[in-house]
C-alpha positions as CSV (number, residue, x, y, z in Angstrom):
1,X,-21.4,-18.5,-75.2
2,X,-24.0,-21.0,-76.5
3,X,-26.5,-18.2,-77.1
4,X,-23.9,-16.1,-78.8
5,X,-23.0,-19.0,-81.0
6,X,-26.6,-19.6,-82.0
7,X,-27.1,-15.9,-82.8
8,X,-24.0,-15.9,-84.9
9,X,-25.0,-19.1,-86.7
10,X,-28.5,-17.6,-87.2
11,X,-27.1,-14.4,-88.8
12,X,-25.0,-16.5,-91.2
13,X,-28.1,-18.5,-92.1
14,X,-30.1,-15.3,-92.5
15,X,-27.5,-14.0,-95.0
16,X,-27.1,-17.2,-97.0
17,X,-30.5,-18.9,-96.9
18,X,-32.8,-16.0,-96.2
19,X,-35.6,-15.8,-93.6
20,X,-37.3,-19.0,-92.3
21,X,-40.0,-20.0,-94.8
22,X,-42.7,-21.3,-92.5
23,X,-45.0,-22.1,-95.5
24,X,-42.7,-24.9,-96.5
25,X,-43.3,-26.7,-93.2
26,X,-47.0,-27.6,-94.0
27,X,-48.2,-31.1,-93.5
28,X,-46.7,-33.7,-93.7
29,X,-43.4,-31.9,-93.3
30,X,-44.3,-30.5,-89.9
31,X,-45.3,-34.0,-88.7
32,X,-42.0,-35.4,-89.8
33,X,-40.1,-32.6,-88.0
34,X,-42.2,-33.1,-84.8
35,X,-41.4,-36.8,-84.7
36,X,-37.7,-36.2,-85.4
37,X,-37.6,-33.4,-82.8
38,X,-39.2,-35.5,-80.1
39,X,-36.9,-38.4,-81.0
40,X,-33.9,-36.1,-80.7
41,X,-34.9,-35.0,-77.2
42,X,-35.5,-38.6,-76.0
43,X,-32.2,-39.6,-77.5
44,X,-30.4,-36.7,-75.8
45,X,-32.1,-37.7,-72.5
46,X,-30.9,-41.3,-72.8
47,X,-27.3,-40.2,-73.5
48,X,-27.2,-37.4,-70.9
49,X,-24.9,-39.4,-68.6
50,X,-22.4,-40.0,-71.5
51,X,-22.5,-36.6,-73.1
52,X,-22.1,-33.5,-70.8
53,X,-23.9,-31.2,-73.2
54,X,-27.1,-33.2,-73.1
55,X,-26.9,-33.3,-69.3
56,X,-26.3,-29.6,-69.1
57,X,-29.2,-28.8,-71.4
58,X,-31.6,-30.4,-69.0
59,X,-30.3,-28.4,-66.1
60,X,-31.8,-25.2,-64.8
61,X,-28.7,-23.2,-65.7
62,X,-29.3,-23.9,-69.4
63,X,-33.0,-22.9,-69.0
64,X,-32.0,-19.6,-67.3
65,X,-29.4,-18.9,-70.1
66,X,-32.0,-19.6,-72.8
67,X,-34.6,-17.4,-71.1
68,X,-32.2,-14.5,-71.0
69,X,-31.5,-14.7,-74.7
70,X,-35.2,-15.2,-75.5
71,X,-36.2,-12.2,-73.4
72,X,-33.5,-10.1,-75.1
73,X,-34.6,-11.0,-78.6
74,X,-38.3,-10.6,-77.7
75,X,-37.5,-7.1,-76.4
76,X,-35.9,-6.4,-79.8
77,X,-39.1,-7.6,-81.5
78,X,-41.2,-5.4,-79.3
79,X,-39.1,-2.3,-80.0
80,X,-38.8,-2.8,-83.8
81,X,-41.9,-2.4,-85.9
82,X,-42.9,-5.8,-87.3
83,X,-44.1,-6.4,-90.9
84,X,-46.8,-8.9,-92.0
85,X,-45.6,-12.4,-92.8
86,X,-46.2,-12.0,-96.5
87,X,-43.9,-9.0,-96.8
88,X,-40.1,-9.2,-97.0
89,X,-38.0,-7.7,-94.1
90,X,-37.5,-3.9,-94.4
91,X,-34.0,-4.0,-92.9
92,X,-30.8,-5.8,-93.9
93,X,-30.7,-8.0,-90.8
94,X,-34.3,-9.1,-90.9
95,X,-35.3,-7.6,-87.5
96,X,-38.6,-6.4,-88.9
97,X,-39.8,-10.0,-89.3
98,X,-38.5,-11.6,-86.1
99,X,-40.7,-14.7,-86.3
100,X,-38.7,-15.6,-89.5
101,X,-35.4,-14.3,-88.1
102,X,-33.0,-17.3,-87.8
103,X,-31.3,-16.2,-84.5
104,X,-34.7,-15.8,-82.9
105,X,-35.8,-19.3,-84.1
106,X,-32.6,-21.0,-83.0
107,X,-32.7,-19.5,-79.5
108,X,-36.3,-20.6,-79.2
109,X,-35.3,-24.1,-80.3
110,X,-32.7,-24.1,-77.6
111,X,-35.3,-23.1,-75.0
112,X,-37.7,-25.8,-76.2
113,X,-35.0,-28.5,-76.0
114,X,-34.0,-27.5,-72.5
115,X,-37.7,-27.5,-71.6
116,X,-38.2,-31.0,-73.0
117,X,-35.1,-32.5,-71.3
118,X,-36.0,-30.9,-67.9
119,X,-39.5,-32.4,-68.2
120,X,-38.1,-35.9,-69.0
121,X,-35.7,-35.7,-66.0
122,X,-38.6,-35.0,-63.7
123,X,-40.7,-37.7,-65.2
124,X,-37.8,-40.2,-64.7
125,X,-37.7,-39.3,-61.0
126,X,-41.5,-39.0,-60.8
127,X,-43.3,-38.5,-57.5
128,X,-46.6,-36.9,-56.5
129,X,-45.0,-33.6,-55.6
130,X,-43.5,-33.4,-59.1
131,X,-47.0,-33.3,-60.8
132,X,-47.3,-29.5,-60.9
133,X,-43.8,-29.1,-62.4
134,X,-44.4,-31.7,-65.1
135,X,-47.8,-30.2,-66.0
136,X,-46.4,-26.7,-66.3
137,X,-43.3,-27.7,-68.3
138,X,-44.9,-30.3,-70.5
139,X,-47.9,-28.0,-71.2
140,X,-45.5,-25.2,-72.2
141,X,-43.6,-27.6,-74.4
142,X,-46.7,-28.8,-76.2
143,X,-48.0,-25.3,-76.6
144,X,-44.8,-23.9,-78.0
145,X,-44.1,-26.8,-80.4
146,X,-47.6,-27.2,-81.8
147,X,-48.2,-23.5,-82.2
148,X,-44.9,-23.2,-84.1
149,X,-45.2,-26.2,-86.4
150,X,-48.9,-25.8,-86.8
151,X,-48.6,-22.2,-88.1
152,X,-47.9,-23.6,-91.6
153,X,-51.2,-25.4,-91.7
154,X,-53.2,-22.5,-90.5
155,X,-55.4,-20.9,-93.2
156,X,-56.7,-17.3,-92.8
157,X,-58.8,-16.4,-95.9
158,X,-61.2,-13.7,-96.9
159,X,-64.5,-14.4,-98.7
160,X,-66.8,-11.8,-100.2
161,X,-70.4,-13.0,-100.5
162,X,-73.2,-11.3,-102.4
163,X,-76.7,-11.8,-101.2
164,X,-78.5,-14.8,-102.8
165,X,-75.3,-16.1,-104.5
166,X,-73.5,-19.0,-102.8
167,X,-69.7,-18.5,-102.8
168,X,-67.0,-21.1,-102.2
169,X,-63.9,-19.1,-103.3
170,X,-61.7,-17.1,-101.0
171,X,-58.4,-15.3,-101.2
172,X,-55.4,-15.0,-98.8
173,X,-53.4,-11.9,-97.9
174,X,-51.4,-12.3,-101.2
175,X,-54.8,-12.3,-103.1
176,X,-54.2,-15.9,-104.1
177,X,-57.5,-17.6,-104.8
178,X,-58.6,-20.9,-103.1
179,X,-61.6,-23.2,-103.7
180,X,-62.8,-24.3,-100.3
181,X,-64.7,-27.4,-99.2
182,X,-67.6,-25.2,-98.1
183,X,-69.8,-22.6,-99.6
184,X,-71.6,-19.6,-97.9
185,X,-75.0,-18.3,-99.0
186,X,-76.0,-14.8,-97.6
187,X,-79.7,-14.4,-97.0
188,X,-79.8,-11.1,-95.2
189,X,-77.4,-8.5,-93.8
190,X,-78.5,-6.1,-91.1
191,X,-76.6,-3.3,-89.4
192,X,-77.3,-1.2,-86.3
193,X,-75.8,2.3,-86.4
194,X,-75.0,4.8,-83.7
195,X,-77.2,7.9,-83.7
196,X,-76.3,10.7,-86.1
197,X,-73.7,13.3,-85.1
198,X,-73.7,17.0,-86.0
199,X,-70.3,18.6,-86.3
200,X,-68.7,21.8,-87.6
201,X,-66.3,21.9,-90.5
202,X,-64.0,24.6,-91.9
203,X,-65.2,25.6,-95.4
204,X,-61.7,26.2,-96.7
205,X,-59.6,23.3,-95.3
206,X,-62.4,20.8,-94.8
207,X,-61.1,20.0,-91.3
208,X,-63.5,19.3,-88.4
209,X,-63.5,21.9,-85.7
210,X,-61.7,22.4,-83.4
211,X,-59.0,20.6,-85.4
212,X,-57.2,19.1,-82.4
213,X,-60.3,17.8,-80.7
214,X,-63.5,18.1,-82.8
215,X,-66.8,18.4,-80.9
216,X,-70.1,16.9,-81.9
217,X,-73.8,16.9,-81.0
218,X,-75.5,13.6,-80.8
219,X,-79.0,13.4,-82.4
220,X,-81.1,11.1,-80.2
221,X,-84.6,10.1,-81.5
222,X,-86.1,9.8,-78.0
223,X,-85.3,13.3,-76.8
224,X,-85.4,16.9,-78.1
225,X,-81.8,17.5,-79.2
226,X,-80.2,20.8,-78.7
227,X,-76.7,22.0,-77.7
228,X,-73.7,24.1,-78.5
229,X,-71.0,23.7,-81.1
230,X,-68.4,26.4,-80.4
231,X,-70.3,29.7,-80.6
232,X,-73.4,28.2,-82.3
233,X,-76.5,27.1,-80.5
234,X,-78.0,24.1,-82.4
235,X,-81.6,22.9,-82.1
236,X,-83.0,20.0,-84.0
237,X,-86.4,20.8,-85.4
238,X,-87.0,17.5,-87.2
239,X,-85.2,14.2,-87.5
240,X,-85.9,11.5,-90.2
241,X,-84.0,8.2,-89.9
242,X,-85.0,7.0,-93.4
243,X,-85.5,9.8,-95.7
244,X,-85.3,10.8,-99.4
245,X,-84.2,14.2,-100.7
246,X,-86.9,16.2,-102.6
247,X,-85.6,19.0,-104.8
248,X,-87.9,22.0,-105.5
249,X,-87.2,25.0,-107.7
250,X,-85.2,26.8,-105.0
251,X,-85.5,24.6,-101.9
252,X,-84.5,21.2,-100.6
253,X,-86.7,19.1,-98.4
254,X,-86.5,15.6,-96.9
255,X,-89.5,13.2,-96.6
256,X,-90.0,9.7,-95.1
257,X,-88.8,7.0,-97.5
258,X,-88.5,3.4,-96.3
259,X,-86.7,2.1,-99.3
260,X,-83.1,0.9,-99.9
261,X,-80.9,4.0,-100.4
262,X,-82.7,6.1,-97.8
263,X,-80.5,8.4,-95.8
264,X,-80.6,10.0,-92.3
265,X,-81.4,13.7,-92.2
266,X,-82.2,16.4,-89.7
267,X,-83.6,19.9,-90.0
268,X,-81.8,22.2,-87.6
269,X,-81.9,25.8,-86.4
270,X,-78.5,27.4,-85.7
271,X,-78.2,30.6,-83.7
272,X,-74.9,32.4,-83.3
273,X,-74.2,33.4,-79.7
274,X,-74.4,37.1,-79.0
275,X,-76.3,37.9,-82.2
276,X,-79.7,37.4,-83.9
277,X,-78.2,35.6,-86.8
278,X,-80.2,32.4,-87.5
279,X,-79.7,29.6,-90.0
280,X,-82.4,27.0,-90.7
281,X,-81.9,24.1,-93.1
282,X,-81.4,20.4,-93.6
283,X,-78.2,18.3,-92.9
284,X,-77.7,14.8,-94.1
285,X,-75.0,12.2,-94.2
286,X,-76.1,11.0,-97.7
287,X,-76.2,7.5,-99.1
288,X,-75.3,5.7,-102.3
289,X,-78.4,7.2,-103.8
290,X,-78.4,10.7,-102.3
291,X,-75.5,13.2,-101.8
292,X,-74.6,14.5,-98.4
293,X,-76.1,17.8,-97.4
294,X,-74.4,20.5,-95.3
295,X,-75.8,23.8,-93.9
296,X,-73.5,26.8,-94.4
297,X,-73.5,28.9,-91.2
298,X,-71.2,31.6,-92.4
299,X,-68.3,32.2,-94.8
300,X,-65.9,30.0,-92.8
301,X,-68.0,27.3,-91.0
302,X,-70.6,24.8,-92.1
303,X,-72.7,22.2,-90.2
304,X,-72.3,18.6,-91.4
305,X,-73.4,15.1,-90.5
306,X,-70.6,12.6,-90.8
307,X,-71.4,9.1,-92.1
308,X,-73.0,7.1,-89.3
309,X,-70.8,4.7,-87.5
310,X,-71.8,1.0,-87.3
311,X,-72.5,-0.2,-83.8
312,X,-73.0,-3.9,-84.8
313,X,-73.7,-5.8,-88.0
314,X,-74.9,-9.3,-88.6
315,X,-75.2,-11.7,-91.5
316,X,-77.9,-14.5,-91.8
317,X,-76.2,-17.3,-93.7
318,X,-76.4,-20.9,-94.7
319,X,-73.1,-22.9,-95.0
320,X,-72.9,-25.9,-97.3
321,X,-70.1,-28.5,-97.1
322,X,-68.7,-31.1,-99.5
323,X,-70.0,-33.8,-97.2
324,X,-73.5,-32.7,-97.8
325,X,-73.9,-30.8,-94.5
326,X,-76.1,-27.7,-94.3
327,X,-75.7,-25.3,-91.4
328,X,-77.9,-22.2,-90.8
329,X,-76.8,-19.5,-88.5
330,X,-76.0,-15.8,-87.9
331,X,-72.5,-14.4,-87.9
332,X,-71.7,-11.2,-86.1
333,X,-68.5,-9.4,-85.1
334,X,-66.7,-11.5,-82.4
335,X,-69.4,-14.2,-82.7
336,X,-68.1,-16.6,-85.3
337,X,-69.8,-19.6,-86.8
338,X,-68.0,-22.9,-86.5
339,X,-68.4,-25.4,-89.3
340,X,-66.3,-28.6,-89.6
341,X,-63.0,-27.1,-88.3
342,X,-63.5,-23.7,-89.8
343,X,-64.3,-20.5,-87.9
344,X,-66.2,-17.9,-90.0
345,X,-66.0,-14.3,-88.7
346,X,-67.9,-11.3,-89.8
347,X,-65.2,-9.0,-91.2
348,X,-66.8,-6.2,-93.2
349,X,-69.5,-5.2,-95.7
350,X,-70.0,-2.9,-98.6
351,X,-69.3,0.4,-96.9
352,X,-70.4,2.5,-99.9
353,X,-74.0,1.2,-99.3
354,X,-73.8,1.1,-95.5
355,X,-76.9,-0.4,-93.9
356,X,-78.2,-1.2,-97.4
357,X,-75.2,-3.4,-98.2
358,X,-76.0,-6.6,-100.1
359,X,-72.5,-7.9,-99.6
360,X,-70.8,-9.4,-96.5
361,X,-67.1,-10.0,-96.2
362,X,-66.1,-13.0,-94.0
363,X,-62.8,-14.2,-92.6
364,X,-62.4,-17.9,-92.6
365,X,-59.8,-19.4,-90.2
366,X,-58.8,-23.1,-90.0
367,X,-56.1,-24.2,-87.6
368,X,-56.0,-28.0,-87.1
369,X,-53.2,-27.7,-84.5
370,X,-55.1,-25.3,-82.3
371,X,-56.7,-28.0,-80.0
372,X,-53.2,-29.2,-79.1
373,X,-52.1,-25.7,-78.2
374,X,-55.2,-25.4,-76.0
375,X,-54.3,-28.7,-74.3
376,X,-50.8,-27.3,-73.5
377,X,-52.3,-24.1,-72.1
378,X,-54.8,-26.0,-69.9
379,X,-52.0,-28.2,-68.6
380,X,-50.1,-25.1,-67.6
381,X,-53.2,-23.7,-65.9
382,X,-53.8,-27.0,-64.1
383,X,-50.2,-27.1,-62.9
384,X,-50.3,-23.6,-61.7
385,X,-53.5,-24.2,-59.7
386,X,-52.2,-27.5,-58.4
387,X,-49.0,-25.7,-57.3
388,X,-50.9,-23.0,-55.5
389,X,-53.1,-25.4,-53.7
390,X,-50.3,-27.7,-52.6
391,X,-48.1,-24.8,-51.5
392,X,-50.9,-23.5,-49.2
393,X,-51.4,-27.0,-47.8
394,X,-47.7,-27.4,-47.2
395,X,-47.6,-24.1,-45.4
396,X,-50.4,-25.1,-43.1
397,X,-48.8,-28.4,-42.3
398,X,-45.5,-26.7,-41.4
399,X,-47.4,-24.3,-39.1
400,X,-49.2,-27.2,-37.4
401,X,-45.9,-29.1,-36.9
402,X,-44.3,-26.0,-35.4
403,X,-47.2,-25.6,-32.9
404,X,-46.9,-29.2,-31.9
């Protein structure tokens, strides 16, 4: 009944006040809410013997009821496609933005209150065997509360930096511009690409063949490449990793050219199975300086080289801060650089220039509440390990007592 009442109240709030606006809870508002919320739980704990509701909220029956409602609403969130936080809900109820859905928020508050009261009850009757319970529940309480209230203070921004030009401005997902207390200077950008691929394409539709599951032939530099693509036998005669196109009167050739704008190219021989029909020519993926080049095999099929896929890319940067700090480092995908509370991730680059890009796109993330979330998580892990160890020890003692 309490869960149904909270859901009904939440739906009424959703219709009248709109979704929960987490941005309005940025510091110091979230700090004030945190102090008030903890004070409310402590007051409820002190009055639990006078007011039955407070006593019940600290009982396991309240926790089980809250968990049932939380699981039900979380299942709804998992079944309904969720929209980014900066977009309005796409449905009348607001189910497409469950994290800002009032019934969802109220039920989670109910669960958190029950969690806090249950923890205080165990602390009031503290003994050594209660340590795992307290660590688990208090850790979960800290993680839930700090992750929720701290979300308003989290910044996730995108910064585009051109080589040799320090940049201190970034934009959020709404393209609002921010001036940051740090600047990034890009010295060098490097990219490692996968080997070129050769594929067949339909001349009319432009679809890769076969359409449902296209096949490809990988061009490895270290080995003589040959293979089959459908009914064509392909043999690579020459491969140039950095090449320039040279146009003659009626022919096209590629030569070594170690300069920005160079493209990958291969000279191939294509022989149709069961016939003596042979095609010889160049295939290239092109670059921002040279167009791509395909080899027409017949009236319906051509041999092409798709744009090479990046295997890894890395930026050599210097980060300057308002406090006068200077930090040199390299930023790669999944290897961020940490500077005075900010995490700087390699996000993208100028894909039109590929490996010759002189631009890096970084994602900057700052979450001042994250350490407290980690504290809560580590408390839960410690409590779980403690519970596992003490449970094994208790089982051994009972077995020994039974043998005696």
